Chimera marker file (.cmm) of the C-alpha trace (Angstrom):
<marker_set name="trace">
<marker id="1" x="-11.008" y="-13.738" z="20.723" r="1" g="1" b="0" radius="0.5"/>
<marker id="2" x="-7.516" y="-12.382" z="20.699" r="1" g="1" b="0" radius="0.5"/>
<marker id="3" x="-6.638" y="-8.784" z="20.190" r="1" g="1" b="0" radius="0.5"/>
<marker id="4" x="-4.814" y="-9.714" z="16.719" r="1" g="1" b="0" radius="0.5"/>
<marker id="5" x="-7.934" y="-11.144" z="15.517" r="1" g="1" b="0" radius="0.5"/>
<marker id="6" x="-9.865" y="-8.224" z="16.229" r="1" g="1" b="0" radius="0.5"/>
<marker id="7" x="-7.407" y="-6.014" z="14.687" r="1" g="1" b="0" radius="0.5"/>
<marker id="8" x="-7.243" y="-8.091" z="11.567" r="1" g="1" b="0" radius="0.5"/>
<marker id="9" x="-11.119" y="-7.748" z="11.333" r="1" g="1" b="0" radius="0.5"/>
<marker id="10" x="-11.303" y="-3.921" z="11.862" r="1" g="1" b="0" radius="0.5"/>
<marker id="11" x="-8.258" y="-3.605" z="9.211" r="1" g="1" b="0" radius="0.5"/>
<marker id="12" x="-10.069" y="-5.781" z="6.703" r="1" g="1" b="0" radius="0.5"/>
<marker id="13" x="-13.314" y="-3.743" z="7.039" r="1" g="1" b="0" radius="0.5"/>
<marker id="14" x="-11.458" y="-0.266" z="6.667" r="1" g="1" b="0" radius="0.5"/>
<marker id="15" x="-9.565" y="-1.290" z="3.675" r="1" g="1" b="0" radius="0.5"/>
<marker id="16" x="-12.634" y="-2.947" z="2.142" r="1" g="1" b="0" radius="0.5"/>
<marker id="17" x="-14.509" y="0.346" z="2.667" r="1" g="1" b="0" radius="0.5"/>
<marker id="18" x="-11.782" y="2.614" z="1.338" r="1" g="1" b="0" radius="0.5"/>
<marker id="19" x="-11.078" y="0.154" z="-1.649" r="1" g="1" b="0" radius="0.5"/>
<marker id="20" x="-14.788" y="-0.165" z="-2.810" r="1" g="1" b="0" radius="0.5"/>
<marker id="21" x="-16.003" y="3.459" z="-2.046" r="1" g="1" b="0" radius="0.5"/>
<marker id="22" x="-13.160" y="5.558" z="-3.251" r="1" g="1" b="0" radius="0.5"/>
<marker id="23" x="-10.180" y="3.677" z="-4.778" r="1" g="1" b="0" radius="0.5"/>
<marker id="24" x="-12.231" y="1.590" z="-7.215" r="1" g="1" b="0" radius="0.5"/>
<marker id="25" x="-13.554" y="4.785" z="-8.832" r="1" g="1" b="0" radius="0.5"/>
<marker id="26" x="-9.946" y="5.991" z="-9.582" r="1" g="1" b="0" radius="0.5"/>
<marker id="27" x="-8.465" y="4.922" z="-12.947" r="1" g="1" b="0" radius="0.5"/>
<marker id="28" x="-5.373" y="6.842" z="-14.279" r="1" g="1" b="0" radius="0.5"/>
<marker id="29" x="-5.294" y="6.707" z="-18.099" r="1" g="1" b="0" radius="0.5"/>
<marker id="30" x="-7.736" y="4.152" z="-18.142" r="1" g="1" b="0" radius="0.5"/>
<marker id="31" x="-5.588" y="1.320" z="-17.018" r="1" g="1" b="0" radius="0.5"/>
<marker id="32" x="-3.962" y="2.325" z="-13.377" r="1" g="1" b="0" radius="0.5"/>
<marker id="33" x="-6.144" y="1.745" z="-10.308" r="1" g="1" b="0" radius="0.5"/>
<marker id="34" x="-4.613" y="1.782" z="-6.801" r="1" g="1" b="0" radius="0.5"/>
<marker id="35" x="-5.316" y="-1.526" z="-5.168" r="1" g="1" b="0" radius="0.5"/>
<marker id="36" x="-4.867" y="-0.656" z="-1.438" r="1" g="1" b="0" radius="0.5"/>
<marker id="37" x="-6.228" y="-3.855" z="0.200" r="1" g="1" b="0" radius="0.5"/>
<marker id="38" x="-2.877" y="-5.804" z="-0.815" r="1" g="1" b="0" radius="0.5"/>
<marker id="39" x="-1.603" y="-3.691" z="2.209" r="1" g="1" b="0" radius="0.5"/>
<marker id="40" x="-3.410" y="-6.142" z="4.637" r="1" g="1" b="0" radius="0.5"/>
<marker id="41" x="-1.294" y="-9.095" z="3.584" r="1" g="1" b="0" radius="0.5"/>
<marker id="42" x="1.824" y="-6.808" z="3.918" r="1" g="1" b="0" radius="0.5"/>
<marker id="43" x="1.055" y="-6.213" z="7.488" r="1" g="1" b="0" radius="0.5"/>
<marker id="44" x="0.534" y="-9.851" z="8.651" r="1" g="1" b="0" radius="0.5"/>
<marker id="45" x="3.066" y="-10.642" z="11.334" r="1" g="1" b="0" radius="0.5"/>
<marker id="46" x="5.824" y="-12.866" z="11.072" r="1" g="1" b="0" radius="0.5"/>
<marker id="47" x="4.764" y="-15.533" z="13.839" r="1" g="1" b="0" radius="0.5"/>
<marker id="48" x="1.342" y="-16.112" z="12.097" r="1" g="1" b="0" radius="0.5"/>
<marker id="49" x="0.653" y="-19.527" z="10.906" r="1" g="1" b="0" radius="0.5"/>
<marker id="50" x="0.834" y="-20.134" z="7.034" r="1" g="1" b="0" radius="0.5"/>
<marker id="51" x="-2.585" y="-21.394" z="7.208" r="1" g="1" b="0" radius="0.5"/>
<marker id="52" x="-4.059" y="-18.604" z="9.075" r="1" g="1" b="0" radius="0.5"/>
<marker id="53" x="-2.313" y="-16.175" z="6.579" r="1" g="1" b="0" radius="0.5"/>
<marker id="54" x="-3.698" y="-17.976" z="3.574" r="1" g="1" b="0" radius="0.5"/>
<marker id="55" x="-7.154" y="-17.862" z="5.108" r="1" g="1" b="0" radius="0.5"/>
<marker id="56" x="-6.839" y="-14.249" z="6.108" r="1" g="1" b="0" radius="0.5"/>
<marker id="57" x="-5.891" y="-13.335" z="2.690" r="1" g="1" b="0" radius="0.5"/>
<marker id="58" x="-8.272" y="-15.600" z="0.868" r="1" g="1" b="0" radius="0.5"/>
<marker id="59" x="-11.034" y="-13.765" z="3.071" r="1" g="1" b="0" radius="0.5"/>
<marker id="60" x="-9.733" y="-10.278" z="2.096" r="1" g="1" b="0" radius="0.5"/>
<marker id="61" x="-9.636" y="-11.310" z="-1.458" r="1" g="1" b="0" radius="0.5"/>
<marker id="62" x="-13.197" y="-12.782" z="-1.631" r="1" g="1" b="0" radius="0.5"/>
<marker id="63" x="-14.772" y="-9.755" z="0.146" r="1" g="1" b="0" radius="0.5"/>
<marker id="64" x="-13.179" y="-7.431" z="-2.397" r="1" g="1" b="0" radius="0.5"/>
<marker id="65" x="-14.558" y="-9.773" z="-5.191" r="1" g="1" b="0" radius="0.5"/>
<marker id="66" x="-17.973" y="-9.574" z="-3.821" r="1" g="1" b="0" radius="0.5"/>
<marker id="67" x="-17.960" y="-5.849" z="-3.611" r="1" g="1" b="0" radius="0.5"/>
<marker id="68" x="-15.835" y="-4.921" z="-6.700" r="1" g="1" b="0" radius="0.5"/>
<marker id="69" x="-17.532" y="-7.543" z="-9.266" r="1" g="1" b="0" radius="0.5"/>
<marker id="70" x="-14.309" y="-9.343" z="-9.899" r="1" g="1" b="0" radius="0.5"/>
<marker id="71" x="-15.244" y="-12.974" z="-9.789" r="1" g="1" b="0" radius="0.5"/>
<marker id="72" x="-12.488" y="-14.962" z="-8.059" r="1" g="1" b="0" radius="0.5"/>
<marker id="73" x="-9.650" y="-12.717" z="-9.417" r="1" g="1" b="0" radius="0.5"/>
<marker id="74" x="-8.731" y="-11.008" z="-6.381" r="1" g="1" b="0" radius="0.5"/>
<marker id="75" x="-9.401" y="-13.863" z="-3.993" r="1" g="1" b="0" radius="0.5"/>
<marker id="76" x="-6.914" y="-16.119" z="-6.300" r="1" g="1" b="0" radius="0.5"/>
<marker id="77" x="-4.351" y="-13.332" z="-6.294" r="1" g="1" b="0" radius="0.5"/>
<marker id="78" x="-4.598" y="-12.538" z="-2.700" r="1" g="1" b="0" radius="0.5"/>
<marker id="79" x="-4.345" y="-16.220" z="-1.800" r="1" g="1" b="0" radius="0.5"/>
<marker id="80" x="-1.053" y="-16.352" z="-3.851" r="1" g="1" b="0" radius="0.5"/>
<marker id="81" x="0.398" y="-13.363" z="-1.882" r="1" g="1" b="0" radius="0.5"/>
<marker id="82" x="-0.789" y="-15.057" z="1.346" r="1" g="1" b="0" radius="0.5"/>
<marker id="83" x="1.209" y="-18.279" z="0.256" r="1" g="1" b="0" radius="0.5"/>
<marker id="84" x="4.371" y="-16.401" z="-0.649" r="1" g="1" b="0" radius="0.5"/>
<marker id="85" x="4.247" y="-13.649" z="2.178" r="1" g="1" b="0" radius="0.5"/>
<marker id="86" x="5.952" y="-15.805" z="4.923" r="1" g="1" b="0" radius="0.5"/>
<marker id="87" x="8.899" y="-16.704" z="2.600" r="1" g="1" b="0" radius="0.5"/>
<marker id="88" x="9.217" y="-13.076" z="1.583" r="1" g="1" b="0" radius="0.5"/>
<marker id="89" x="9.247" y="-11.604" z="4.952" r="1" g="1" b="0" radius="0.5"/>
<marker id="90" x="12.071" y="-14.147" z="5.947" r="1" g="1" b="0" radius="0.5"/>
<marker id="91" x="14.125" y="-12.609" z="3.164" r="1" g="1" b="0" radius="0.5"/>
<marker id="92" x="13.944" y="-9.084" z="4.750" r="1" g="1" b="0" radius="0.5"/>
<marker id="93" x="13.450" y="-9.706" z="8.604" r="1" g="1" b="0" radius="0.5"/>
<marker id="94" x="16.380" y="-9.338" z="10.821" r="1" g="1" b="0" radius="0.5"/>
<marker id="95" x="17.827" y="-12.601" z="12.069" r="1" g="1" b="0" radius="0.5"/>
<marker id="96" x="17.610" y="-11.839" z="15.620" r="1" g="1" b="0" radius="0.5"/>
<marker id="97" x="14.030" y="-10.429" z="15.643" r="1" g="1" b="0" radius="0.5"/>
<marker id="98" x="11.093" y="-11.333" z="17.409" r="1" g="1" b="0" radius="0.5"/>
<marker id="99" x="8.616" y="-14.151" z="16.044" r="1" g="1" b="0" radius="0.5"/>
<marker id="100" x="5.728" y="-11.726" z="16.347" r="1" g="1" b="0" radius="0.5"/>
<marker id="101" x="7.502" y="-9.044" z="14.146" r="1" g="1" b="0" radius="0.5"/>
<marker id="102" x="5.035" y="-6.919" z="12.325" r="1" g="1" b="0" radius="0.5"/>
<marker id="103" x="6.663" y="-5.719" z="8.970" r="1" g="1" b="0" radius="0.5"/>
<marker id="104" x="7.038" y="-1.983" z="8.764" r="1" g="1" b="0" radius="0.5"/>
<marker id="105" x="9.764" y="0.524" z="8.040" r="1" g="1" b="0" radius="0.5"/>
<marker id="106" x="10.629" y="0.838" z="11.500" r="1" g="1" b="0" radius="0.5"/>
<marker id="107" x="11.258" y="-2.950" z="12.044" r="1" g="1" b="0" radius="0.5"/>
<marker id="108" x="13.009" y="-3.809" z="8.646" r="1" g="1" b="0" radius="0.5"/>
<marker id="109" x="14.206" y="-0.430" z="7.593" r="1" g="1" b="0" radius="0.5"/>
<marker id="110" x="12.967" y="1.804" z="5.014" r="1" g="1" b="0" radius="0.5"/>
<marker id="111" x="14.885" y="0.249" z="1.981" r="1" g="1" b="0" radius="0.5"/>
<marker id="112" x="14.093" y="-3.228" z="2.979" r="1" g="1" b="0" radius="0.5"/>
<marker id="113" x="10.451" y="-2.543" z="3.548" r="1" g="1" b="0" radius="0.5"/>
<marker id="114" x="10.279" y="-0.737" z="0.267" r="1" g="1" b="0" radius="0.5"/>
<marker id="115" x="11.792" y="-3.718" z="-1.400" r="1" g="1" b="0" radius="0.5"/>
<marker id="116" x="9.359" y="-6.103" z="0.526" r="1" g="1" b="0" radius="0.5"/>
<marker id="117" x="6.475" y="-4.013" z="-0.474" r="1" g="1" b="0" radius="0.5"/>
<marker id="118" x="7.542" y="-3.910" z="-4.081" r="1" g="1" b="0" radius="0.5"/>
<marker id="119" x="7.901" y="-7.717" z="-4.333" r="1" g="1" b="0" radius="0.5"/>
<marker id="120" x="4.689" y="-8.514" z="-2.979" r="1" g="1" b="0" radius="0.5"/>
<marker id="121" x="2.555" y="-5.773" z="-4.710" r="1" g="1" b="0" radius="0.5"/>
<marker id="122" x="4.168" y="-6.550" z="-8.104" r="1" g="1" b="0" radius="0.5"/>
<marker id="123" x="3.359" y="-10.211" z="-7.659" r="1" g="1" b="0" radius="0.5"/>
<marker id="124" x="-0.256" y="-9.460" z="-6.658" r="1" g="1" b="0" radius="0.5"/>
<marker id="125" x="-0.699" y="-7.140" z="-9.802" r="1" g="1" b="0" radius="0.5"/>
<marker id="126" x="0.990" y="-9.721" z="-12.182" r="1" g="1" b="0" radius="0.5"/>
<marker id="127" x="-1.365" y="-12.319" z="-10.812" r="1" g="1" b="0" radius="0.5"/>
<marker id="128" x="-4.356" y="-10.072" z="-10.581" r="1" g="1" b="0" radius="0.5"/>
<marker id="129" x="-4.100" y="-8.665" z="-14.177" r="1" g="1" b="0" radius="0.5"/>
<marker id="130" x="-3.110" y="-12.016" z="-15.720" r="1" g="1" b="0" radius="0.5"/>
<marker id="131" x="-6.269" y="-13.746" z="-14.299" r="1" g="1" b="0" radius="0.5"/>
<marker id="132" x="-8.605" y="-10.702" z="-15.304" r="1" g="1" b="0" radius="0.5"/>
<marker id="133" x="-7.315" y="-10.543" z="-18.829" r="1" g="1" b="0" radius="0.5"/>
<marker id="134" x="-6.801" y="-14.297" z="-19.106" r="1" g="1" b="0" radius="0.5"/>
<marker id="135" x="-5.175" y="-13.841" z="-22.590" r="1" g="1" b="0" radius="0.5"/>
<marker id="136" x="-2.165" y="-11.748" z="-23.939" r="1" g="1" b="0" radius="0.5"/>
<marker id="137" x="-3.807" y="-10.310" z="-26.861" r="1" g="1" b="0" radius="0.5"/>
<marker id="138" x="-3.672" y="-6.910" z="-25.662" r="1" g="1" b="0" radius="0.5"/>
<marker id="139" x="-0.250" y="-7.122" z="-24.083" r="1" g="1" b="0" radius="0.5"/>
<marker id="140" x="0.356" y="-3.452" z="-23.882" r="1" g="1" b="0" radius="0.5"/>
<marker id="141" x="-2.737" y="-2.864" z="-22.086" r="1" g="1" b="0" radius="0.5"/>
<marker id="142" x="-1.922" y="-5.944" z="-19.585" r="1" g="1" b="0" radius="0.5"/>
<marker id="143" x="1.494" y="-4.424" z="-19.007" r="1" g="1" b="0" radius="0.5"/>
<marker id="144" x="0.403" y="-0.930" z="-18.627" r="1" g="1" b="0" radius="0.5"/>
<marker id="145" x="-2.065" y="-2.105" z="-16.055" r="1" g="1" b="0" radius="0.5"/>
<marker id="146" x="0.210" y="-4.068" z="-14.074" r="1" g="1" b="0" radius="0.5"/>
<marker id="147" x="3.006" y="-1.239" z="-14.105" r="1" g="1" b="0" radius="0.5"/>
<marker id="148" x="0.673" y="1.473" z="-13.290" r="1" g="1" b="0" radius="0.5"/>
<marker id="149" x="-1.607" y="-0.326" z="-10.689" r="1" g="1" b="0" radius="0.5"/>
<marker id="150" x="1.642" y="-1.461" z="-8.905" r="1" g="1" b="0" radius="0.5"/>
<marker id="151" x="3.332" y="1.859" z="-9.014" r="1" g="1" b="0" radius="0.5"/>
<marker id="152" x="0.165" y="3.552" z="-7.516" r="1" g="1" b="0" radius="0.5"/>
<marker id="153" x="-0.330" y="1.055" z="-4.852" r="1" g="1" b="0" radius="0.5"/>
<marker id="154" x="3.446" y="0.950" z="-3.735" r="1" g="1" b="0" radius="0.5"/>
<marker id="155" x="3.441" y="4.673" z="-3.537" r="1" g="1" b="0" radius="0.5"/>
<marker id="156" x="0.050" y="4.793" z="-1.497" r="1" g="1" b="0" radius="0.5"/>
<marker id="157" x="1.233" y="2.120" z="0.847" r="1" g="1" b="0" radius="0.5"/>
<marker id="158" x="4.775" y="3.878" z="1.290" r="1" g="1" b="0" radius="0.5"/>
<marker id="159" x="3.039" y="7.269" z="2.022" r="1" g="1" b="0" radius="0.5"/>
<marker id="160" x="0.563" y="5.592" z="4.651" r="1" g="1" b="0" radius="0.5"/>
<marker id="161" x="3.418" y="3.741" z="6.333" r="1" g="1" b="0" radius="0.5"/>
<marker id="162" x="5.312" y="7.106" z="6.401" r="1" g="1" b="0" radius="0.5"/>
<marker id="163" x="2.498" y="8.789" z="8.141" r="1" g="1" b="0" radius="0.5"/>
<marker id="164" x="1.970" y="5.788" z="10.460" r="1" g="1" b="0" radius="0.5"/>
<marker id="165" x="5.594" y="5.858" z="11.546" r="1" g="1" b="0" radius="0.5"/>
<marker id="166" x="5.641" y="9.661" z="12.314" r="1" g="1" b="0" radius="0.5"/>
<marker id="167" x="2.875" y="9.276" z="14.990" r="1" g="1" b="0" radius="0.5"/>
<link id1="1" id2="2" r="1" g="1" b="0" radius="0.2"/>
<link id1="2" id2="3" r="1" g="1" b="0" radius="0.2"/>
<link id1="3" id2="4" r="1" g="1" b="0" radius="0.2"/>
<link id1="4" id2="5" r="1" g="1" b="0" radius="0.2"/>
<link id1="5" id2="6" r="1" g="1" b="0" radius="0.2"/>
<link id1="6" id2="7" r="1" g="1" b="0" radius="0.2"/>
<link id1="7" id2="8" r="1" g="1" b="0" radius="0.2"/>
<link id1="8" id2="9" r="1" g="1" b="0" radius="0.2"/>
<link id1="9" id2="10" r="1" g="1" b="0" radius="0.2"/>
<link id1="10" id2="11" r="1" g="1" b="0" radius="0.2"/>
<link id1="11" id2="12" r="1" g="1" b="0" radius="0.2"/>
<link id1="12" id2="13" r="1" g="1" b="0" radius="0.2"/>
<link id1="13" id2="14" r="1" g="1" b="0" radius="0.2"/>
<link id1="14" id2="15" r="1" g="1" b="0" radius="0.2"/>
<link id1="15" id2="16" r="1" g="1" b="0" radius="0.2"/>
<link id1="16" id2="17" r="1" g="1" b="0" radius="0.2"/>
<link id1="17" id2="18" r="1" g="1" b="0" radius="0.2"/>
<link id1="18" id2="19" r="1" g="1" b="0" radius="0.2"/>
<link id1="19" id2="20" r="1" g="1" b="0" radius="0.2"/>
<link id1="20" id2="21" r="1" g="1" b="0" radius="0.2"/>
<link id1="21" id2="22" r="1" g="1" b="0" radius="0.2"/>
<link id1="22" id2="23" r="1" g="1" b="0" radius="0.2"/>
<link id1="23" id2="24" r="1" g="1" b="0" radius="0.2"/>
<link id1="24" id2="25" r="1" g="1" b="0" radius="0.2"/>
<link id1="25" id2="26" r="1" g="1" b="0" radius="0.2"/>
<link id1="26" id2="27" r="1" g="1" b="0" radius="0.2"/>
<link id1="27" id2="28" r="1" g="1" b="0" radius="0.2"/>
<link id1="28" id2="29" r="1" g="1" b="0" radius="0.2"/>
<link id1="29" id2="30" r="1" g="1" b="0" radius="0.2"/>
<link id1="30" id2="31" r="1" g="1" b="0" radius="0.2"/>
<link id1="31" id2="32" r="1" g="1" b="0" radius="0.2"/>
<link id1="32" id2="33" r="1" g="1" b="0" radius="0.2"/>
<link id1="33" id2="34" r="1" g="1" b="0" radius="0.2"/>
<link id1="34" id2="35" r="1" g="1" b="0" radius="0.2"/>
<link id1="35" id2="36" r="1" g="1" b="0" radius="0.2"/>
<link id1="36" id2="37" r="1" g="1" b="0" radius="0.2"/>
<link id1="37" id2="38" r="1" g="1" b="0" radius="0.2"/>
<link id1="38" id2="39" r="1" g="1" b="0" radius="0.2"/>
<link id1="39" id2="40" r="1" g="1" b="0" radius="0.2"/>
<link id1="40" id2="41" r="1" g="1" b="0" radius="0.2"/>
<link id1="41" id2="42" r="1" g="1" b="0" radius="0.2"/>
<link id1="42" id2="43" r="1" g="1" b="0" radius="0.2"/>
<link id1="43" id2="44" r="1" g="1" b="0" radius="0.2"/>
<link id1="44" id2="45" r="1" g="1" b="0" radius="0.2"/>
<link id1="45" id2="46" r="1" g="1" b="0" radius="0.2"/>
<link id1="46" id2="47" r="1" g="1" b="0" radius="0.2"/>
<link id1="47" id2="48" r="1" g="1" b="0" radius="0.2"/>
<link id1="48" id2="49" r="1" g="1" b="0" radius="0.2"/>
<link id1="49" id2="50" r="1" g="1" b="0" radius="0.2"/>
<link id1="50" id2="51" r="1" g="1" b="0" radius="0.2"/>
<link id1="51" id2="52" r="1" g="1" b="0" radius="0.2"/>
<link id1="52" id2="53" r="1" g="1" b="0" radius="0.2"/>
<link id1="53" id2="54" r="1" g="1" b="0" radius="0.2"/>
<link id1="54" id2="55" r="1" g="1" b="0" radius="0.2"/>
<link id1="55" id2="56" r="1" g="1" b="0" radius="0.2"/>
<link id1="56" id2="57" r="1" g="1" b="0" radius="0.2"/>
<link id1="57" id2="58" r="1" g="1" b="0" radius="0.2"/>
<link id1="58" id2="59" r="1" g="1" b="0" radius="0.2"/>
<link id1="59" id2="60" r="1" g="1" b="0" radius="0.2"/>
<link id1="60" id2="61" r="1" g="1" b="0" radius="0.2"/>
<link id1="61" id2="62" r="1" g="1" b="0" radius="0.2"/>
<link id1="62" id2="63" r="1" g="1" b="0" radius="0.2"/>
<link id1="63" id2="64" r="1" g="1" b="0" radius="0.2"/>
<link id1="64" id2="65" r="1" g="1" b="0" radius="0.2"/>
<link id1="65" id2="66" r="1" g="1" b="0" radius="0.2"/>
<link id1="66" id2="67" r="1" g="1" b="0" radius="0.2"/>
<link id1="67" id2="68" r="1" g="1" b="0" radius="0.2"/>
<link id1="68" id2="69" r="1" g="1" b="0" radius="0.2"/>
<link id1="69" id2="70" r="1" g="1" b="0" radius="0.2"/>
<link id1="70" id2="71" r="1" g="1" b="0" radius="0.2"/>
<link id1="71" id2="72" r="1" g="1" b="0" radius="0.2"/>
<link id1="72" id2="73" r="1" g="1" b="0" radius="0.2"/>
<link id1="73" id2="74" r="1" g="1" b="0" radius="0.2"/>
<link id1="74" id2="75" r="1" g="1" b="0" radius="0.2"/>
<link id1="75" id2="76" r="1" g="1" b="0" radius="0.2"/>
<link id1="76" id2="77" r="1" g="1" b="0" radius="0.2"/>
<link id1="77" id2="78" r="1" g="1" b="0" radius="0.2"/>
<link id1="78" id2="79" r="1" g="1" b="0" radius="0.2"/>
<link id1="79" id2="80" r="1" g="1" b="0" radius="0.2"/>
<link id1="80" id2="81" r="1" g="1" b="0" radius="0.2"/>
<link id1="81" id2="82" r="1" g="1" b="0" radius="0.2"/>
<link id1="82" id2="83" r="1" g="1" b="0" radius="0.2"/>
<link id1="83" id2="84" r="1" g="1" b="0" radius="0.2"/>
<link id1="84" id2="85" r="1" g="1" b="0" radius="0.2"/>
<link id1="85" id2="86" r="1" g="1" b="0" radius="0.2"/>
<link id1="86" id2="87" r="1" g="1" b="0" radius="0.2"/>
<link id1="87" id2="88" r="1" g="1" b="0" radius="0.2"/>
<link id1="88" id2="89" r="1" g="1" b="0" radius="0.2"/>
<link id1="89" id2="90" r="1" g="1" b="0" radius="0.2"/>
<link id1="90" id2="91" r="1" g="1" b="0" radius="0.2"/>
<link id1="91" id2="92" r="1" g="1" b="0" radius="0.2"/>
<link id1="92" id2="93" r="1" g="1" b="0" radius="0.2"/>
<link id1="93" id2="94" r="1" g="1" b="0" radius="0.2"/>
<link id1="94" id2="95" r="1" g="1" b="0" radius="0.2"/>
<link id1="95" id2="96" r="1" g="1" b="0" radius="0.2"/>
<link id1="96" id2="97" r="1" g="1" b="0" radius="0.2"/>
<link id1="97" id2="98" r="1" g="1" b="0" radius="0.2"/>
<link id1="98" id2="99" r="1" g="1" b="0" radius="0.2"/>
<link id1="99" id2="100" r="1" g="1" b="0" radius="0.2"/>
<link id1="100" id2="101" r="1" g="1" b="0" radius="0.2"/>
<link id1="101" id2="102" r="1" g="1" b="0" radius="0.2"/>
<link id1="102" id2="103" r="1" g="1" b="0" radius="0.2"/>
<link id1="103" id2="104" r="1" g="1" b="0" radius="0.2"/>
<link id1="104" id2="105" r="1" g="1" b="0" radius="0.2"/>
<link id1="105" id2="106" r="1" g="1" b="0" radius="0.2"/>
<link id1="106" id2="107" r="1" g="1" b="0" radius="0.2"/>
<link id1="107" id2="108" r="1" g="1" b="0" radius="0.2"/>
<link id1="108" id2="109" r="1" g="1" b="0" radius="0.2"/>
<link id1="109" id2="110" r="1" g="1" b="0" radius="0.2"/>
<link id1="110" id2="111" r="1" g="1" b="0" radius="0.2"/>
<link id1="111" id2="112" r="1" g="1" b="0" radius="0.2"/>
<link id1="112" id2="113" r="1" g="1" b="0" radius="0.2"/>
<link id1="113" id2="114" r="1" g="1" b="0" radius="0.2"/>
<link id1="114" id2="115" r="1" g="1" b="0" radius="0.2"/>
<link id1="115" id2="116" r="1" g="1" b="0" radius="0.2"/>
<link id1="116" id2="117" r="1" g="1" b="0" radius="0.2"/>
<link id1="117" id2="118" r="1" g="1" b="0" radius="0.2"/>
<link id1="118" id2="119" r="1" g="1" b="0" radius="0.2"/>
<link id1="119" id2="120" r="1" g="1" b="0" radius="0.2"/>
<link id1="120" id2="121" r="1" g="1" b="0" radius="0.2"/>
<link id1="121" id2="122" r="1" g="1" b="0" radius="0.2"/>
<link id1="122" id2="123" r="1" g="1" b="0" radius="0.2"/>
<link id1="123" id2="124" r="1" g="1" b="0" radius="0.2"/>
<link id1="124" id2="125" r="1" g="1" b="0" radius="0.2"/>
<link id1="125" id2="126" r="1" g="1" b="0" radius="0.2"/>
<link id1="126" id2="127" r="1" g="1" b="0" radius="0.2"/>
<link id1="127" id2="128" r="1" g="1" b="0" radius="0.2"/>
<link id1="128" id2="129" r="1" g="1" b="0" radius="0.2"/>
<link id1="129" id2="130" r="1" g="1" b="0" radius="0.2"/>
<link id1="130" id2="131" r="1" g="1" b="0" radius="0.2"/>
<link id1="131" id2="132" r="1" g="1" b="0" radius="0.2"/>
<link id1="132" id2="133" r="1" g="1" b="0" radius="0.2"/>
<link id1="133" id2="134" r="1" g="1" b="0" radius="0.2"/>
<link id1="134" id2="135" r="1" g="1" b="0" radius="0.2"/>
<link id1="135" id2="136" r="1" g="1" b="0" radius="0.2"/>
<link id1="136" id2="137" r="1" g="1" b="0" radius="0.2"/>
<link id1="137" id2="138" r="1" g="1" b="0" radius="0.2"/>
<link id1="138" id2="139" r="1" g="1" b="0" radius="0.2"/>
<link id1="139" id2="140" r="1" g="1" b="0" radius="0.2"/>
<link id1="140" id2="141" r="1" g="1" b="0" radius="0.2"/>
<link id1="141" id2="142" r="1" g="1" b="0" radius="0.2"/>
<link id1="142" id2="143" r="1" g="1" b="0" radius="0.2"/>
<link id1="143" id2="144" r="1" g="1" b="0" radius="0.2"/>
<link id1="144" id2="145" r="1" g="1" b="0" radius="0.2"/>
<link id1="145" id2="146" r="1" g="1" b="0" radius="0.2"/>
<link id1="146" id2="147" r="1" g="1" b="0" radius="0.2"/>
<link id1="147" id2="148" r="1" g="1" b="0" radius="0.2"/>
<link id1="148" id2="149" r="1" g="1" b="0" radius="0.2"/>
<link id1="149" id2="150" r="1" g="1" b="0" radius="0.2"/>
<link id1="150" id2="151" r="1" g="1" b="0" radius="0.2"/>
<link id1="151" id2="152" r="1" g="1" b="0" radius="0.2"/>
<link id1="152" id2="153" r="1" g="1" b="0" radius="0.2"/>
<link id1="153" id2="154" r="1" g="1" b="0" radius="0.2"/>
<link id1="154" id2="155" r="1" g="1" b="0" radius="0.2"/>
<link id1="155" id2="156" r="1" g="1" b="0" radius="0.2"/>
<link id1="156" id2="157" r="1" g="1" b="0" radius="0.2"/>
<link id1="157" id2="158" r="1" g="1" b="0" radius="0.2"/>
<link id1="158" id2="159" r="1" g="1" b="0" radius="0.2"/>
<link id1="159" id2="160" r="1" g="1" b="0" radius="0.2"/>
<link id1="160" id2="161" r="1" g="1" b="0" radius="0.2"/>
<link id1="161" id2="162" r="1" g="1" b="0" radius="0.2"/>
<link id1="162" id2="163" r="1" g="1" b="0" radius="0.2"/>
<link id1="163" id2="164" r="1" g="1" b="0" radius="0.2"/>
<link id1="164" id2="165" r="1" g="1" b="0" radius="0.2"/>
<link id1="165" id2="166" r="1" g="1" b="0" radius="0.2"/>
<link id1="166" id2="167" r="1" g="1" b="0" radius="0.2"/>
</marker_set>
């Protein structure tokens, strides 16, 4: 087994525990919940094959579905993010960067990393809450869930990256 494989397994376990034991119980104004496990898809390195990225993201989403009682919603949304992540990373990666570049504020720059995070988290929240609601009858609740959860998740990811870069 490679070191990257072991790192991904440990990271999945840590994010899954934090999400299911702590963050699933946070609900701001009854609509916004931080969805930190999306952070896993953001950290997949540039050189990872597309099928491996899809598989890792699907596995993370499936585990979240199992432990959070969201039948298939997180797996579908994470698979979408896993599909789009290699293309979005190419928008922000420096042209002369290494093939095994891992996205971070240090490698992309703070503003590019923030934009990278915003794009993928908003896509995830849009897919997740659209599949969860499966109708647009209560569109105000739908929009507030997307906006609030995306905002909380983006802030949480950027704070974590800020602390990681200080070490």
